[in-house]
HTML snippet that shows the backbone in 3Dmol.js (N, CA, C, O; Angstrom):
<script src="https://3Dmol.org/build/3Dmol-min.js"></script>
<div id="view" style="width:600px;height:400px;position:relative"></div>
<script>
const pdb = `
ATOM      1  N   UNK A   1       0.816  -1.205   0.000  1.00  0.00           N
ATOM      2  CA  UNK A   1       0.000   0.000   0.000  1.00  0.00           C
ATOM      3  C   UNK A   1       0.853   1.260   0.000  1.00  0.00           C
ATOM      4  O   UNK A   1       0.567   2.190  -0.754  1.00  0.00           O
ATOM      5  N   UNK A   2       1.897   1.315   0.827  1.00  0.00           N
ATOM      6  CA  UNK A   2       2.652   2.556   0.993  1.00  0.00           C
ATOM      7  C   UNK A   2       3.614   2.845  -0.150  1.00  0.00           C
ATOM      8  O   UNK A   2       4.194   3.929  -0.201  1.00  0.00           O
ATOM      9  N   UNK A   3       3.792   1.917  -1.051  1.00  0.00           N
ATOM     10  CA  UNK A   3       4.731   2.214  -2.131  1.00  0.00           C
ATOM     11  C   UNK A   3       4.236   3.362  -3.013  1.00  0.00           C
ATOM     12  O   UNK A   3       4.993   3.892  -3.825  1.00  0.00           O
ATOM     13  N   UNK A   4       2.971   3.745  -2.855  1.00  0.00           N
ATOM     14  CA  UNK A   4       2.433   4.862  -3.620  1.00  0.00           C
ATOM     15  C   UNK A   4       2.718   6.218  -2.986  1.00  0.00           C
ATOM     16  O   UNK A   4       2.449   7.254  -3.595  1.00  0.00           O
ATOM     17  N   UNK A   5       3.255   6.224  -1.780  1.00  0.00           N
ATOM     18  CA  UNK A   5       3.599   7.498  -1.153  1.00  0.00           C
ATOM     19  C   UNK A   5       4.914   7.961  -1.763  1.00  0.00           C
ATOM     20  O   UNK A   5       5.914   7.245  -1.734  1.00  0.00           O
ATOM     21  N   UNK A   6       4.897   9.159  -2.309  1.00  0.00           N
ATOM     22  CA  UNK A   6       6.065   9.726  -2.968  1.00  0.00           C
ATOM     23  C   UNK A   6       6.606  10.901  -2.158  1.00  0.00           C
ATOM     24  O   UNK A   6       5.887  11.507  -1.364  1.00  0.00           O
ATOM     25  N   UNK A   7       7.872  11.210  -2.369  1.00  0.00           N
ATOM     26  CA  UNK A   7       8.455  12.398  -1.756  1.00  0.00           C
ATOM     27  C   UNK A   7       7.708  13.620  -2.276  1.00  0.00           C
ATOM     28  O   UNK A   7       7.492  13.758  -3.480  1.00  0.00           O
ATOM     29  N   UNK A   8       7.318  14.496  -1.372  1.00  0.00           N
ATOM     30  CA  UNK A   8       6.562  15.688  -1.757  1.00  0.00           C
ATOM     31  C   UNK A   8       7.343  16.974  -1.507  1.00  0.00           C
ATOM     32  O   UNK A   8       6.930  18.047  -1.946  1.00  0.00           O
ATOM     33  N   UNK A   9       8.453  16.872  -0.813  1.00  0.00           N
ATOM     34  CA  UNK A   9       9.219  18.061  -0.449  1.00  0.00           C
ATOM     35  C   UNK A   9      10.163  18.498  -1.565  1.00  0.00           C
ATOM     36  O   UNK A   9      10.755  17.672  -2.260  1.00  0.00           O
ATOM     37  N   UNK A  10      10.287  19.796  -1.719  1.00  0.00           N
ATOM     38  CA  UNK A  10      11.265  20.434  -2.603  1.00  0.00           C
ATOM     39  C   UNK A  10      11.021  20.164  -4.084  1.00  0.00           C
ATOM     40  O   UNK A  10      11.950  19.838  -4.824  1.00  0.00           O
ATOM     41  N   UNK A  11       9.785  20.299  -4.505  1.00  0.00           N
ATOM     42  CA  UNK A  11       9.451  20.212  -5.923  1.00  0.00           C
ATOM     43  C   UNK A  11       8.932  21.553  -6.401  1.00  0.00           C
ATOM     44  O   UNK A  11       8.374  22.335  -5.631  1.00  0.00           O
ATOM     45  N   UNK A  12       9.122  21.800  -7.665  1.00  0.00           N
ATOM     46  CA  UNK A  12       8.577  22.990  -8.300  1.00  0.00           C
ATOM     47  C   UNK A  12       7.683  22.520  -9.424  1.00  0.00           C
ATOM     48  O   UNK A  12       8.179  21.874 -10.347  1.00  0.00           O
ATOM     49  N   UNK A  13       6.405  22.804  -9.401  1.00  0.00           N
ATOM     50  CA  UNK A  13       5.663  23.525  -8.372  1.00  0.00           C
ATOM     51  C   UNK A  13       5.503  22.661  -7.123  1.00  0.00           C
ATOM     52  O   UNK A  13       5.661  21.442  -7.181  1.00  0.00           O
ATOM     53  N   UNK A  14       5.190  23.300  -5.993  1.00  0.00           N
ATOM     54  CA  UNK A  14       5.033  22.564  -4.733  1.00  0.00           C
ATOM     55  C   UNK A  14       3.907  21.533  -4.812  1.00  0.00           C
ATOM     56  O   UNK A  14       3.051  21.594  -5.695  1.00  0.00           O
ATOM     57  N   UNK A  15       3.924  20.597  -3.881  1.00  0.00           N
ATOM     58  CA  UNK A  15       2.893  19.555  -3.827  1.00  0.00           C
ATOM     59  C   UNK A  15       1.507  20.179  -3.723  1.00  0.00           C
ATOM     60  O   UNK A  15       1.294  21.149  -2.995  1.00  0.00           O
ATOM     61  N   UNK A  16       0.583  19.606  -4.460  1.00  0.00           N
ATOM     62  CA  UNK A  16      -0.802  20.091  -4.438  1.00  0.00           C
ATOM     63  C   UNK A  16      -1.544  19.506  -3.239  1.00  0.00           C
ATOM     64  O   UNK A  16      -1.066  18.572  -2.594  1.00  0.00           O
ATOM     65  N   UNK A  17      -2.699  20.058  -2.954  1.00  0.00           N
ATOM     66  CA  UNK A  17      -3.536  19.520  -1.866  1.00  0.00           C
ATOM     67  C   UNK A  17      -3.906  18.068  -2.169  1.00  0.00           C
ATOM     68  O   UNK A  17      -3.930  17.234  -1.263  1.00  0.00           O
ATOM     69  N   UNK A  18      -4.192  17.763  -3.428  1.00  0.00           N
ATOM     70  CA  UNK A  18      -4.547  16.388  -3.799  1.00  0.00           C
ATOM     71  C   UNK A  18      -3.394  15.416  -3.562  1.00  0.00           C
ATOM     72  O   UNK A  18      -3.613  14.293  -3.107  1.00  0.00           O
ATOM     73  N   UNK A  19      -2.178  15.838  -3.865  1.00  0.00           N
ATOM     74  CA  UNK A  19      -1.014  14.975  -3.634  1.00  0.00           C
ATOM     75  C   UNK A  19      -0.807  14.725  -2.144  1.00  0.00           C
ATOM     76  O   UNK A  19      -0.535  13.600  -1.726  1.00  0.00           O
ATOM     77  N   UNK A  20      -0.938  15.780  -1.349  1.00  0.00           N
ATOM     78  CA  UNK A  20      -0.777  15.648   0.101  1.00  0.00           C
ATOM     79  C   UNK A  20      -1.882  14.752   0.664  1.00  0.00           C
ATOM     80  O   UNK A  20      -1.618  13.885   1.497  1.00  0.00           O
ATOM     81  N   UNK A  21      -3.111  14.960   0.211  1.00  0.00           N
ATOM     82  CA  UNK A  21      -4.237  14.148   0.671  1.00  0.00           C
ATOM     83  C   UNK A  21      -4.044  12.689   0.263  1.00  0.00           C
ATOM     84  O   UNK A  21      -4.325  11.786   1.052  1.00  0.00           O
ATOM     85  N   UNK A  22      -3.573  12.452  -0.950  1.00  0.00           N
ATOM     86  CA  UNK A  22      -3.327  11.084  -1.421  1.00  0.00           C
ATOM     87  C   UNK A  22      -2.291  10.367  -0.575  1.00  0.00           C
ATOM     88  O   UNK A  22      -2.460   9.192  -0.247  1.00  0.00           O
ATOM     89  N   UNK A  23      -1.216  11.066  -0.218  1.00  0.00           N
ATOM     90  CA  UNK A  23      -0.191  10.472   0.637  1.00  0.00           C
ATOM     91  C   UNK A  23      -0.764  10.174   2.025  1.00  0.00           C
ATOM     92  O   UNK A  23      -0.476   9.128   2.606  1.00  0.00           O
ATOM     93  N   UNK A  24      -1.566  11.086   2.547  1.00  0.00           N
ATOM     94  CA  UNK A  24      -2.187  10.884   3.858  1.00  0.00           C
ATOM     95  C   UNK A  24      -3.127   9.676   3.819  1.00  0.00           C
ATOM     96  O   UNK A  24      -3.142   8.863   4.742  1.00  0.00           O
ATOM     97  N   UNK A  25      -3.896   9.569   2.762  1.00  0.00           N
ATOM     98  CA  UNK A  25      -4.818   8.444   2.614  1.00  0.00           C
ATOM     99  C   UNK A  25      -4.046   7.120   2.599  1.00  0.00           C
ATOM    100  O   UNK A  25      -4.440   6.164   3.266  1.00  0.00           O
ATOM    101  N   UNK A  26      -2.952   7.065   1.840  1.00  0.00           N
ATOM    102  CA  UNK A  26      -2.144   5.848   1.793  1.00  0.00           C
ATOM    103  C   UNK A  26      -1.571   5.506   3.160  1.00  0.00           C
ATOM    104  O   UNK A  26      -1.537   4.340   3.556  1.00  0.00           O
ATOM    105  N   UNK A  27      -1.121   6.530   3.878  1.00  0.00           N
ATOM    106  CA  UNK A  27      -0.568   6.316   5.215  1.00  0.00           C
ATOM    107  C   UNK A  27      -1.636   5.732   6.157  1.00  0.00           C
ATOM    108  O   UNK A  27      -1.383   4.748   6.852  1.00  0.00           O
ATOM    109  N   UNK A  28      -2.808   6.337   6.173  1.00  0.00           N
ATOM    110  CA  UNK A  28      -3.879   5.864   7.058  1.00  0.00           C
ATOM    111  C   UNK A  28      -4.312   4.451   6.660  1.00  0.00           C
ATOM    112  O   UNK A  28      -4.601   3.626   7.526  1.00  0.00           O
ATOM    113  N   UNK A  29      -4.356   4.173   5.381  1.00  0.00           N
ATOM    114  CA  UNK A  29      -4.691   2.820   4.931  1.00  0.00           C
ATOM    115  C   UNK A  29      -3.677   1.814   5.460  1.00  0.00           C
ATOM    116  O   UNK A  29      -4.045   0.741   5.940  1.00  0.00           O
ATOM    117  N   UNK A  30      -2.406   2.166   5.369  1.00  0.00           N
ATOM    118  CA  UNK A  30      -1.348   1.256   5.827  1.00  0.00           C
ATOM    119  C   UNK A  30      -1.435   1.040   7.331  1.00  0.00           C
ATOM    120  O   UNK A  30      -1.399  -0.098   7.800  1.00  0.00           O
ATOM    121  N   UNK A  31      -1.549   2.117   8.083  1.00  0.00           N
ATOM    122  CA  UNK A  31      -1.580   2.025   9.540  1.00  0.00           C
ATOM    123  C   UNK A  31      -2.811   1.255  10.021  1.00  0.00           C
ATOM    124  O   UNK A  31      -2.728   0.456  10.954  1.00  0.00           O
ATOM    125  N   UNK A  32      -3.951   1.503   9.375  1.00  0.00           N
ATOM    126  CA  UNK A  32      -5.194   0.847   9.801  1.00  0.00           C
ATOM    127  C   UNK A  32      -5.313  -0.582   9.273  1.00  0.00           C
ATOM    128  O   UNK A  32      -6.083  -1.386   9.797  1.00  0.00           O
ATOM    129  N   UNK A  33      -4.543  -0.885   8.232  1.00  0.00           N
ATOM    130  CA  UNK A  33      -4.638  -2.216   7.627  1.00  0.00           C
ATOM    131  C   UNK A  33      -5.878  -2.390   6.781  1.00  0.00           C
ATOM    132  O   UNK A  33      -6.304  -3.515   6.518  1.00  0.00           O
ATOM    133  N   UNK A  34      -6.463  -1.277   6.350  1.00  0.00           N
ATOM    134  CA  UNK A  34      -7.714  -1.333   5.601  1.00  0.00           C
ATOM    135  C   UNK A  34      -7.697  -0.345   4.449  1.00  0.00           C
ATOM    136  O   UNK A  34      -7.376   0.828   4.639  1.00  0.00           O
ATOM    137  N   UNK A  35      -8.039  -0.811   3.257  1.00  0.00           N
ATOM    138  CA  UNK A  35      -8.104   0.106   2.121  1.00  0.00           C
ATOM    139  C   UNK A  35      -9.415   0.863   2.096  1.00  0.00           C
ATOM    140  O   UNK A  35      -9.480   1.992   1.611  1.00  0.00           O
ATOM    141  N   UNK A  36     -10.464   0.237   2.622  1.00  0.00           N
ATOM    142  CA  UNK A  36     -11.731   0.955   2.771  1.00  0.00           C
ATOM    143  C   UNK A  36     -12.345   0.523   4.105  1.00  0.00           C
ATOM    144  O   UNK A  36     -12.601  -0.662   4.323  1.00  0.00           O
ATOM    145  N   UNK A  37     -12.577   1.483   4.985  1.00  0.00           N
ATOM    146  CA  UNK A  37     -13.059   1.150   6.318  1.00  0.00           C
ATOM    147  C   UNK A  37     -14.516   0.694   6.310  1.00  0.00           C
ATOM    148  O   UNK A  37     -15.271   1.014   5.392  1.00  0.00           O
ATOM    149  N   UNK A  38     -14.895  -0.047   7.329  1.00  0.00           N
ATOM    150  CA  UNK A  38     -16.290  -0.429   7.490  1.00  0.00           C
ATOM    151  C   UNK A  38     -17.098   0.816   7.824  1.00  0.00           C
ATOM    152  O   UNK A  38     -16.538   1.849   8.190  1.00  0.00           O
ATOM    153  N   UNK A  39     -18.404   0.716   7.696  1.00  0.00           N
ATOM    154  CA  UNK A  39     -19.273   1.870   7.985  1.00  0.00           C
ATOM    155  C   UNK A  39     -19.045   2.409   9.386  1.00  0.00           C
ATOM    156  O   UNK A  39     -19.038   3.622   9.595  1.00  0.00           O
ATOM    157  N   UNK A  40     -18.859   1.519  10.337  1.00  0.00           N
ATOM    158  CA  UNK A  40     -18.691   1.942  11.723  1.00  0.00           C
ATOM    159  C   UNK A  40     -17.376   2.704  11.923  1.00  0.00           C
ATOM    160  O   UNK A  40     -17.271   3.516  12.843  1.00  0.00           O
ATOM    161  N   UNK A  41     -16.377   2.453  11.078  1.00  0.00           N
ATOM    162  CA  UNK A  41     -15.077   3.110  11.209  1.00  0.00           C
ATOM    163  C   UNK A  41     -14.855   4.249  10.221  1.00  0.00           C
ATOM    164  O   UNK A  41     -13.822   4.917  10.265  1.00  0.00           O
ATOM    165  N   UNK A  42     -15.807   4.470   9.340  1.00  0.00           N
ATOM    166  CA  UNK A  42     -15.660   5.471   8.282  1.00  0.00           C
ATOM    167  C   UNK A  42     -15.326   6.863   8.807  1.00  0.00           C
ATOM    168  O   UNK A  42     -14.441   7.535   8.279  1.00  0.00           O
ATOM    169  N   UNK A  43     -16.029   7.290   9.838  1.00  0.00           N
ATOM    170  CA  UNK A  43     -15.824   8.633  10.385  1.00  0.00           C
ATOM    171  C   UNK A  43     -14.424   8.790  10.991  1.00  0.00           C
ATOM    172  O   UNK A  43     -13.752   9.794  10.757  1.00  0.00           O
ATOM    173  N   UNK A  44     -13.999   7.810  11.756  1.00  0.00           N
ATOM    174  CA  UNK A  44     -12.664   7.852  12.365  1.00  0.00           C
ATOM    175  C   UNK A  44     -11.594   7.848  11.281  1.00  0.00           C
ATOM    176  O   UNK A  44     -10.597   8.562  11.386  1.00  0.00           O
ATOM    177  N   UNK A  45     -11.799   7.052  10.249  1.00  0.00           N
ATOM    178  CA  UNK A  45     -10.861   6.959   9.125  1.00  0.00           C
ATOM    179  C   UNK A  45     -10.738   8.323   8.434  1.00  0.00           C
ATOM    180  O   UNK A  45      -9.631   8.793   8.172  1.00  0.00           O
ATOM    181  N   UNK A  46     -11.872   8.947   8.146  1.00  0.00           N
ATOM    182  CA  UNK A  46     -11.872  10.250   7.476  1.00  0.00           C
ATOM    183  C   UNK A  46     -11.190  11.320   8.338  1.00  0.00           C
ATOM    184  O   UNK A  46     -10.432  12.145   7.829  1.00  0.00           O
ATOM    185  N   UNK A  47     -11.467  11.296   9.642  1.00  0.00           N
ATOM    186  CA  UNK A  47     -10.814  12.256  10.545  1.00  0.00           C
ATOM    187  C   UNK A  47      -9.301  12.052  10.555  1.00  0.00           C
ATOM    188  O   UNK A  47      -8.536  13.016  10.559  1.00  0.00           O
ATOM    189  N   UNK A  48      -8.884  10.803  10.560  1.00  0.00           N
ATOM    190  CA  UNK A  48      -7.448  10.507  10.548  1.00  0.00           C
ATOM    191  C   UNK A  48      -6.798  11.005   9.261  1.00  0.00           C
ATOM    192  O   UNK A  48      -5.713  11.585   9.299  1.00  0.00           O
ATOM    193  N   UNK A  49      -7.448  10.783   8.129  1.00  0.00           N
ATOM    194  CA  UNK A  49      -6.901  11.250   6.845  1.00  0.00           C
ATOM    195  C   UNK A  49      -6.760  12.777   6.865  1.00  0.00           C
ATOM    196  O   UNK A  49      -5.736  13.307   6.436  1.00  0.00           O
ATOM    197  N   UNK A  50      -7.769  13.476   7.355  1.00  0.00           N
ATOM    198  CA  UNK A  50      -7.699  14.939   7.409  1.00  0.00           C
ATOM    199  C   UNK A  50      -6.613  15.417   8.364  1.00  0.00           C
ATOM    200  O   UNK A  50      -5.927  16.397   8.073  1.00  0.00           O
ATOM    201  N   UNK A  51      -6.446  14.744   9.494  1.00  0.00           N
ATOM    202  CA  UNK A  51      -5.405  15.126  10.457  1.00  0.00           C
ATOM    203  C   UNK A  51      -4.011  14.909   9.866  1.00  0.00           C
ATOM    204  O   UNK A  51      -3.128  15.753  10.024  1.00  0.00           O
ATOM    205  N   UNK A  52      -3.818  13.784   9.191  1.00  0.00           N
ATOM    206  CA  UNK A  52      -2.512  13.504   8.571  1.00  0.00           C
ATOM    207  C   UNK A  52      -2.264  14.469   7.410  1.00  0.00           C
ATOM    208  O   UNK A  52      -1.135  14.913   7.204  1.00  0.00           O
ATOM    209  N   UNK A  53      -3.307  14.792   6.659  1.00  0.00           N
ATOM    210  CA  UNK A  53      -3.170  15.775   5.578  1.00  0.00           C
ATOM    211  C   UNK A  53      -2.707  17.110   6.139  1.00  0.00           C
ATOM    212  O   UNK A  53      -1.778  17.717   5.606  1.00  0.00           O
ATOM    213  N   UNK A  54      -3.340  17.571   7.205  1.00  0.00           N
ATOM    214  CA  UNK A  54      -2.976  18.858   7.817  1.00  0.00           C
ATOM    215  C   UNK A  54      -1.557  18.825   8.359  1.00  0.00           C
ATOM    216  O   UNK A  54      -0.803  19.781   8.180  1.00  0.00           O
ATOM    217  N   UNK A  55      -1.184  17.732   9.021  1.00  0.00           N
ATOM    218  CA  UNK A  55       0.170  17.617   9.573  1.00  0.00           C
ATOM    219  C   UNK A  55       1.210  17.584   8.455  1.00  0.00           C
ATOM    220  O   UNK A  55       2.279  18.180   8.584  1.00  0.00           O
ATOM    221  N   UNK A  56       0.903  16.900   7.376  1.00  0.00           N
ATOM    222  CA  UNK A  56       1.833  16.811   6.245  1.00  0.00           C
ATOM    223  C   UNK A  56       2.009  18.175   5.584  1.00  0.00           C
ATOM    224  O   UNK A  56       3.129  18.577   5.270  1.00  0.00           O
ATOM    225  N   UNK A  57       0.910  18.879   5.375  1.00  0.00           N
ATOM    226  CA  UNK A  57       0.982  20.209   4.764  1.00  0.00           C
ATOM    227  C   UNK A  57       1.811  21.142   5.639  1.00  0.00           C
ATOM    228  O   UNK A  57       2.643  21.899   5.139  1.00  0.00           O
ATOM    229  N   UNK A  58       1.576  21.084   6.959  1.00  0.00           N
ATOM    230  CA  UNK A  58       2.328  21.920   7.900  1.00  0.00           C
ATOM    231  C   UNK A  58       3.825  21.590   7.826  1.00  0.00           C
ATOM    232  O   UNK A  58       4.666  22.489   7.801  1.00  0.00           O
ATOM    233  N   UNK A  59       4.144  20.301   7.792  1.00  0.00           N
ATOM    234  CA  UNK A  59       5.534  19.870   7.681  1.00  0.00           C
ATOM    235  C   UNK A  59       6.167  20.400   6.401  1.00  0.00           C
ATOM    236  O   UNK A  59       7.257  20.971   6.437  1.00  0.00           O
ATOM    237  N   UNK A  60       5.494  20.215   5.273  1.00  0.00           N
ATOM    238  CA  UNK A  60       6.041  20.674   3.998  1.00  0.00           C
ATOM    239  C   UNK A  60       6.235  22.189   3.980  1.00  0.00           C
ATOM    240  O   UNK A  60       7.208  22.685   3.411  1.00  0.00           O
ATOM    241  N   UNK A  61       5.315  22.920   4.599  1.00  0.00           N
ATOM    242  CA  UNK A  61       5.422  24.379   4.645  1.00  0.00           C
ATOM    243  C   UNK A  61       6.583  24.849   5.509  1.00  0.00           C
ATOM    244  O   UNK A  61       7.137  25.923   5.275  1.00  0.00           O
ATOM    245  N   UNK A  62       6.958  24.044   6.515  1.00  0.00           N
ATOM    246  CA  UNK A  62       7.996  24.460   7.460  1.00  0.00           C
ATOM    247  C   UNK A  62       9.387  23.935   7.122  1.00  0.00           C
ATOM    248  O   UNK A  62      10.371  24.446   7.656  1.00  0.00           O
ATOM    249  N   UNK A  63       9.500  22.942   6.261  1.00  0.00           N
ATOM    250  CA  UNK A  63      10.812  22.406   5.913  1.00  0.00           C
ATOM    251  C   UNK A  63      11.623  23.431   5.139  1.00  0.00           C
ATOM    252  O   UNK A  63      11.087  24.170   4.313  1.00  0.00           O
ATOM    253  N   UNK A  64      12.925  23.467   5.416  1.00  0.00           N
ATOM    254  CA  UNK A  64      13.835  24.403   4.764  1.00  0.00           C
ATOM    255  C   UNK A  64      14.953  23.596   4.115  1.00  0.00           C
ATOM    256  O   UNK A  64      15.450  22.631   4.697  1.00  0.00           O
ATOM    257  N   UNK A  65      15.342  23.993   2.915  1.00  0.00           N
ATOM    258  CA  UNK A  65      16.446  23.334   2.229  1.00  0.00           C
ATOM    259  C   UNK A  65      17.212  24.350   1.400  1.00  0.00           C
ATOM    260  O   UNK A  65      16.659  25.351   0.944  1.00  0.00           O
ATOM    261  N   UNK A  66      18.493  24.071   1.216  1.00  0.00           N
ATOM    262  CA  UNK A  66      19.294  24.935   0.343  1.00  0.00           C
ATOM    263  C   UNK A  66      19.433  24.308  -1.045  1.00  0.00           C
ATOM    264  O   UNK A  66      20.012  24.914  -1.947  1.00  0.00           O
ATOM    265  N   UNK A  67      18.905  23.099  -1.213  1.00  0.00           N
ATOM    266  CA  UNK A  67      18.972  22.418  -2.511  1.00  0.00           C
ATOM    267  C   UNK A  67      17.988  23.057  -3.484  1.00  0.00           C
ATOM    268  O   UNK A  67      16.920  23.514  -3.079  1.00  0.00           O
ATOM    269  N   UNK A  68      18.341  23.089  -4.750  1.00  0.00           N
ATOM    270  CA  UNK A  68      17.402  23.631  -5.736  1.00  0.00           C
ATOM    271  C   UNK A  68      16.190  22.709  -5.858  1.00  0.00           C
ATOM    272  O   UNK A  68      16.313  21.500  -5.664  1.00  0.00           O
ATOM    273  N   UNK A  69      15.016  23.270  -6.180  1.00  0.00           N
ATOM    274  CA  UNK A  69      13.816  22.443  -6.321  1.00  0.00           C
ATOM    275  C   UNK A  69      13.986  21.400  -7.420  1.00  0.00           C
ATOM    276  O   UNK A  69      14.647  21.642  -8.430  1.00  0.00           O
ATOM    277  N   UNK A  70      13.382  20.245  -7.204  1.00  0.00           N
ATOM    278  CA  UNK A  70      13.431  19.162  -8.184  1.00  0.00           C
ATOM    279  C   UNK A  70      12.327  19.365  -9.218  1.00  0.00           C
ATOM    280  O   UNK A  70      11.280  19.948  -8.938  1.00  0.00           O
ATOM    281  N   UNK A  71      12.594  18.869 -10.410  1.00  0.00           N
ATOM    282  CA  UNK A  71      11.630  18.931 -11.507  1.00  0.00           C
ATOM    283  C   UNK A  71      10.843  17.626 -11.533  1.00  0.00           C
ATOM    284  O   UNK A  71      11.435  16.547 -11.575  1.00  0.00           O
ATOM    285  N   UNK A  72       9.531  17.713 -11.508  1.00  0.00           N
ATOM    286  CA  UNK A  72       8.682  16.521 -11.446  1.00  0.00           C
ATOM    287  C   UNK A  72       8.894  15.586 -12.643  1.00  0.00           C
ATOM    288  O   UNK A  72       8.968  14.368 -12.478  1.00  0.00           O
ATOM    289  N   UNK A  73       8.989  16.154 -13.833  1.00  0.00           N
ATOM    290  CA  UNK A  73       9.147  15.325 -15.028  1.00  0.00           C
ATOM    291  C   UNK A  73      10.484  14.588 -15.016  1.00  0.00           C
ATOM    292  O   UNK A  73      10.553  13.412 -15.374  1.00  0.00           O
ATOM    293  N   UNK A  74      11.538  15.278 -14.606  1.00  0.00           N
ATOM    294  CA  UNK A  74      12.863  14.648 -14.552  1.00  0.00           C
ATOM    295  C   UNK A  74      12.862  13.522 -13.525  1.00  0.00           C
ATOM    296  O   UNK A  74      13.382  12.438 -13.791  1.00  0.00           O
ATOM    297  N   UNK A  75      12.286  13.769 -12.363  1.00  0.00           N
ATOM    298  CA  UNK A  75      12.232  12.743 -11.315  1.00  0.00           C
ATOM    299  C   UNK A  75      11.380  11.556 -11.759  1.00  0.00           C
ATOM    300  O   UNK A  75      11.717  10.411 -11.460  1.00  0.00           O
ATOM    301  N   UNK A  76      10.288  11.812 -12.462  1.00  0.00           N
ATOM    302  CA  UNK A  76       9.434  10.726 -12.961  1.00  0.00           C
ATOM    303  C   UNK A  76      10.186   9.887 -13.990  1.00  0.00           C
ATOM    304  O   UNK A  76      10.068   8.662 -13.996  1.00  0.00           O
ATOM    305  N   UNK A  77      10.957  10.537 -14.858  1.00  0.00           N
ATOM    306  CA  UNK A  77      11.747   9.812 -15.857  1.00  0.00           C
ATOM    307  C   UNK A  77      12.793   8.934 -15.175  1.00  0.00           C
ATOM    308  O   UNK A  77      13.013   7.795 -15.587  1.00  0.00           O
ATOM    309  N   UNK A  78      13.435   9.460 -14.138  1.00  0.00           N
ATOM    310  CA  UNK A  78      14.418   8.665 -13.386  1.00  0.00           C
ATOM    311  C   UNK A  78      13.755   7.442 -12.764  1.00  0.00           C
ATOM    312  O   UNK A  78      14.313   6.345 -12.792  1.00  0.00           O
ATOM    313  N   UNK A  79      12.561   7.635 -12.202  1.00  0.00           N
ATOM    314  CA  UNK A  79      11.837   6.516 -11.582  1.00  0.00           C
ATOM    315  C   UNK A  79      11.470   5.462 -12.625  1.00  0.00           C
ATOM    316  O   UNK A  79      11.560   4.264 -12.357  1.00  0.00           O
ATOM    317  N   UNK A  80      11.058   5.906 -13.813  1.00  0.00           N
ATOM    318  CA  UNK A  80      10.733   4.950 -14.881  1.00  0.00           C
ATOM    319  C   UNK A  80      11.968   4.157 -15.303  1.00  0.00           C
ATOM    320  O   UNK A  80      11.885   2.954 -15.551  1.00  0.00           O
ATOM    321  N   UNK A  81      13.110   4.836 -15.382  1.00  0.00           N
ATOM    322  CA  UNK A  81      14.358   4.153 -15.741  1.00  0.00           C
ATOM    323  C   UNK A  81      14.734   3.119 -14.681  1.00  0.00           C
ATOM    324  O   UNK A  81      15.142   2.006 -15.016  1.00  0.00           O
ATOM    325  N   UNK A  82      14.597   3.484 -13.400  1.00  0.00           N
ATOM    326  CA  UNK A  82      14.904   2.533 -12.320  1.00  0.00           C
ATOM    327  C   UNK A  82      13.972   1.332 -12.388  1.00  0.00           C
ATOM    328  O   UNK A  82      14.402   0.193 -12.209  1.00  0.00           O
ATOM    329  N   UNK A  83      12.688   1.593 -12.647  1.00  0.00           N
ATOM    330  CA  UNK A  83      11.713   0.504 -12.727  1.00  0.00           C
ATOM    331  C   UNK A  83      12.007  -0.404 -13.920  1.00  0.00           C
ATOM    332  O   UNK A  83      11.906  -1.626 -13.811  1.00  0.00           O
ATOM    333  N   UNK A  84      12.367   0.183 -15.046  1.00  0.00           N
ATOM    334  CA  UNK A  84      12.678  -0.609 -16.238  1.00  0.00           C
ATOM    335  C   UNK A  84      13.887  -1.513 -15.970  1.00  0.00           C
ATOM    336  O   UNK A  84      13.898  -2.677 -16.371  1.00  0.00           O
ATOM    337  N   UNK A  85      14.892  -0.975 -15.298  1.00  0.00           N
ATOM    338  CA  UNK A  85      16.069  -1.765 -14.974  1.00  0.00           C
ATOM    339  C   UNK A  85      15.729  -2.863 -13.958  1.00  0.00           C
ATOM    340  O   UNK A  85      16.226  -3.985 -14.065  1.00  0.00           O
ATOM    341  N   UNK A  86      14.896  -2.542 -12.990  1.00  0.00           N
ATOM    342  CA  UNK A  86      14.543  -3.485 -11.936  1.00  0.00           C
ATOM    343  C   UNK A  86      13.702  -4.628 -12.471  1.00  0.00           C
ATOM    344  O   UNK A  86      13.882  -5.773 -12.057  1.00  0.00           O
ATOM    345  N   UNK A  87      12.785  -4.336 -13.387  1.00  0.00           N
ATOM    346  CA  UNK A  87      11.853  -5.350 -13.864  1.00  0.00           C
ATOM    347  C   UNK A  87      12.193  -5.891 -15.241  1.00  0.00           C
ATOM    348  O   UNK A  87      11.398  -6.616 -15.840  1.00  0.00           O
ATOM    349  N   UNK A  88      13.367  -5.546 -15.746  1.00  0.00           N
ATOM    350  CA  UNK A  88      13.788  -6.026 -17.071  1.00  0.00           C
ATOM    351  C   UNK A  88      13.968  -7.532 -17.035  1.00  0.00           C
ATOM    352  O   UNK A  88      14.481  -8.100 -16.071  1.00  0.00           O
ATOM    353  N   UNK A  89      13.536  -8.152 -18.102  1.00  0.00           N
ATOM    354  CA  UNK A  89      13.741  -9.585 -18.230  1.00  0.00           C
ATOM    355  C   UNK A  89      14.744  -9.809 -19.339  1.00  0.00           C
ATOM    356  O   UNK A  89      14.701  -9.157 -20.382  1.00  0.00           O
ATOM    357  N   UNK A  90      15.612 -10.705 -19.107  1.00  0.00           N
ATOM    358  CA  UNK A  90      16.546 -10.952 -20.194  1.00  0.00           C
ATOM    359  C   UNK A  90      17.852 -11.409 -19.777  1.00  0.00           C
ATOM    360  O   UNK A  90      18.719 -11.648 -20.617  1.00  0.00           O
TER     361      UNK A  90
END
`;
const viewer = $3Dmol.createViewer("view");
viewer.addModel(pdb, "pdb");
viewer.setStyle({}, {cartoon: {color: "spectrum"}});
viewer.zoomTo();
viewer.render();
</script>
C-alpha cells in the first residue's frame, strides 16, 4: 500500500492539496490495515486522513532546504528508468 507514497518536499511547483491528501490516505490505509473502512469506522478513518493531511501540509510548509527544487518530469523519468532496470527480463 505505501509504495504509492512519494516524496513531496522540494518540488517545483510545490505539492498540491490532492497529492498531500493522497499520501495521507495511503498512510492511514497502511496504519489501519484497511483500504476501505467499514461503515462503523468510516468517520474515524476520514478524521485521521484529514489530520494527517494537515500535519503533512504543515511539515512541507515548514521544511527548509538549500537544494534547488526538483523537476517533477525529470524525477518521474528517473523513476521509470529505475523501474525498467529493476523489472527487465533478459
